[in-house]
N, C-alpha and C positions, 0 to 999 in steps of 0.2 A: 696953221690949223692946230697948233699946240694946245693941249689941255682941253679939248672939246668935251671929254668925258671925265674930267677930274672928279674923283671921289665917288663915281657911280659904280654900282656893283652889277656885273654882267655874267650871265651863263651863256656859253657858246657850246652847242652840241656838235659832235663830229669835228672837234677842234684839233685833233692830233695831226692831221695832214691837210694838204690842199687848201681849198677856200676857207674852211673853218679855222685852220691854223693861222691864215693871214688875218682873218677877223679878230682872233684872240690877240695876236701880236699888236695889231694897230690899235685896238681898244686899250690895251695895256699901255702902249706908248702915249696915249692921250689921257692917261691918268685913271683908267678904270681898274677895278679889282675884279679878277676874272676866275670863274669856275670853268676849268678846261675839261669838258666831258668828251670821252671817246672810249669805245669798246676795244679799239685797236684790231678790228677784224679785217678780213679780206674784202675785196670789192663786192663779192656776193653775200657778204654778211657772216660768213663762217669764220670760226676761230676767234681769237681775242687776246690782247695783251695790254697792260697799262703803260707800256714803254712810250708810245707816241704821245699820249697825254702828258706823261711825266716829263718828257723831253721839252715840250712846249712850256710847261710850268717852269722848268729850269731856265729856259731862254728868257722868259718874262722876268723872273727874279734876277737874272743877270743884267737886265736893263734898269734894275732898281724898282720894279713894280711888284705888285702882289698878285699871287695866283695860287690855286689849289687844284689838284687833279681829281677827277671823278670818273668812275668806270661804270656807272649805271646804264642799263639798257633804256633808251628813250621811249621805247614802246611798252615798257613794263610799268604798270600803274603805280605800284609802290616805289619802283626805282625812280620814276619821274618826281614823285613827292620827296624822296630823299634828296634828289638833286636840288630842288628848290630850298628844302630845309638846310642843305649844306651851305648855300649862299647866305642865308639869313643867319645861321649860327656862326659861320666863320667870319663874315664881314659885316654883320649887323643889319642887313637889309637886302633888298633886291630891287633893281631899277630896270634891268634889260634882260630879255630872253631872246637869244638868237637860235632859232631852230634850223640847223644846218645838216644834221646827220642824215646819211642816205646810203643806199646800196643799189646795185644793178643786177638784174637777172633777165637780160634781154632775150626775146624769142618772138618769132612770128606768131600771130594769134592762133593759127591752125595747129601749132606744135606746142604752145605754152602749157605747162603743167599747172595744176592747182597750187602746188607748193611754190612755184615761181611767182604766181599771182599773189598769193597770200603773204609771202615774205616781203615783197616790195610794198604792198599796200600797208602792211603793218608798220614797217620801219618809217616810211615817209609820212603816211597820213595819221596813223595813231601816234607815231613818234613826234608829230607836230602838236596834235591835240593834247596828249598827256602832260608834257611840261607846261604848255600854255594854260591848261585848265588849272593846274595847281598854283601857277603864278597868278592867274586871274582871281582865284579864291583868296590868295594872300592880299592882293591889292584891294579887293572888295571889302575884306574885313578891316583893313586900315581905313578905308573911306567911311565905313559904318562907325568906326571909332572916332571919327573927326580928324583923322590924319590926311595930309595932302600927298597925292601921288603925282609923279611925273614919269610914269612907266612906259616901257616900250616892249612890244613883241615884234620881232623881225623874222619872218618865215622865209623859206627858200622854195620857190616855185621853179619853173624851167620853161625854156622855149619849146620843149617837147610837149608840155602841157598846154601851152598857149597856142602854138602853131601846128603841133603834131609832128611825129617822126616814126616811120615804119620800124617795126620790131620792138616798140616800146609802149604797147597798150597798157601794161601794168604801171610802168613808170609815169607815162604821160597822164594816165587817169588819176594817179595819186597827186601829181603836180598841179593838174587842173583843179582837183579837189582842194588843194592847199590854197590856191588863188581865191576860190570861192569862200573857203574858211576865213581867209584874211579879211575879205570885204564884210562878211557877216560879223566876225568878232570885233572889227573896228566899230561897227554900229552899236554893239553891246557894251564895249569897254569904255567908250567915250565918257560916260557918266562917272567913271571911277578915276579919271585922269590918266588914262592909258591909251596910247596910239598903237595901231596894228598895221603893219605894212609888210610887203614881201619883195624879194629880189629874185629875178629870173636870170641867173648868171650864165655867162659863156666864158669858159676858161679851160685851159689844158691841164688836166689832172689825171690821176690814174683811172678815174671813172670815164674819162672821155678819150683817152689815148687810142682806144680801139675803135673809135667812131670816126676816124679819119684825121683827127687833129694831130696825132702823132706823126703824120706825114708832112706837116708844114715845114717851110724853110725857117731859118733862125729868126728872121724878122717877124714872120707870122707867129712863131712860138712866143716871142717876146711880147707881142701885142695881146696874146691870150694867156699871159701869166696870171695866176689867180690873185696876185697882189692887187690887181686893178679893181677887183670887186670890193675890197675892204673899205675904200673911202666912203662909198655910199652907205655901207653898213654903219660905219663909225658916225657919220652925220645923222643917220636915222636914230642911232642910239643916244645921241646928244640932246641936250635941252633945246637946241636951236630948231629942232624939227617938230616942235610941239603942235604945230598947226597942220601937219601932214599926216593923214591917216586913211586907211582903206585903199591904198594905192599899190600897184605892182610895178616895180622898176626893172626894166631890162638893162643889164649892165655887163660890159666886158671892157677890154682895153681898146676896143674900137667904137663902142657906142654906149651912150647912156640915154635912156628914154623911158617914157611912161607907157606901159601897155594898157590900152583902154578896154581890153577884153571884149566880151560879147556886147554888141549893140544891135538895136532893132534895125532891120533892113527894110526893103520895100513892104509897104503896109496898106491894107484895105481897111478903111474906117468902118465901124459899125457892122462888122462881118456877121455877127449873130442876128442882127435885125434883117440883113439881106437873106440869110438862110430862112428866117421866119416867113418872109414875103414869098419865097419860092415854095415853101411848104403849104402855105395857104392857097397859092395858085394851083398847086398840084391837087389839093383836096377838091377845089372847085371843078377841076378838069377830070376828076375821078381817077387820078393816078398818084403813085407815091413819088414825091419830090426827092431827088438825090440830096443827101446831106453834104456831099462835097460839091457845093454850088459852082466852084470855079471850073469844074470839068463837065458840067451839064451840057 
């Protein structure tokens, strides 16, 4: 798999630790030039230091690849623009945006505070939108100028957003929103030579160790190592994935699959016309027909 991303320029958000770190390292090992973005905050988003991002940059440089650290807040409008500009100005362009940054503020719905809701939605949902938006504008301008793009946006959803998980209405709602965002953005960006996909990862990181994963045996922990998520990200970032867009991949050391998301279940055809028939019959009989015809 050597050289899959040779010469490509990638931004990876939340790349100082965990899954993001593995994304950045593998992309670099396959020839990508990487903007390593991370605020260096705690799991709940508080605090911050450039040390995690800088450590990953040094590790990448140690393998003979190129990288630069970035400490902008992904949910900050100007910060997201600076991040994209940093890639273009430092490495001469931008090919890949991996939106991975995230926080947790878990709470049951009846006890969740407004601040806990707002913080998680902001980092995950706006923090996906803002970098993607500025990258999309960059690629659109290139296309309008007659340039050819082979761009990639790779978002991070979650099984909590796809299947649900108690205590994570904020996180799951944001991750479900990211999945929908991915599908719609893929439809819009195709014309500019850009694919948009998402990964719903399962891995043992500091964000999941309090969700029961930390109690696994050594074999289980090895299977859920975050490094197993990086191969699908690297492939999606490469030119080989140009025909794949609008998909959500569930990935861990135990499974790699495509999440088909919402699909229509049992259906009654021409429901509106059936309601109309009931209403006409009701008028003839001098009574109001129920609008919920299934329960008449």
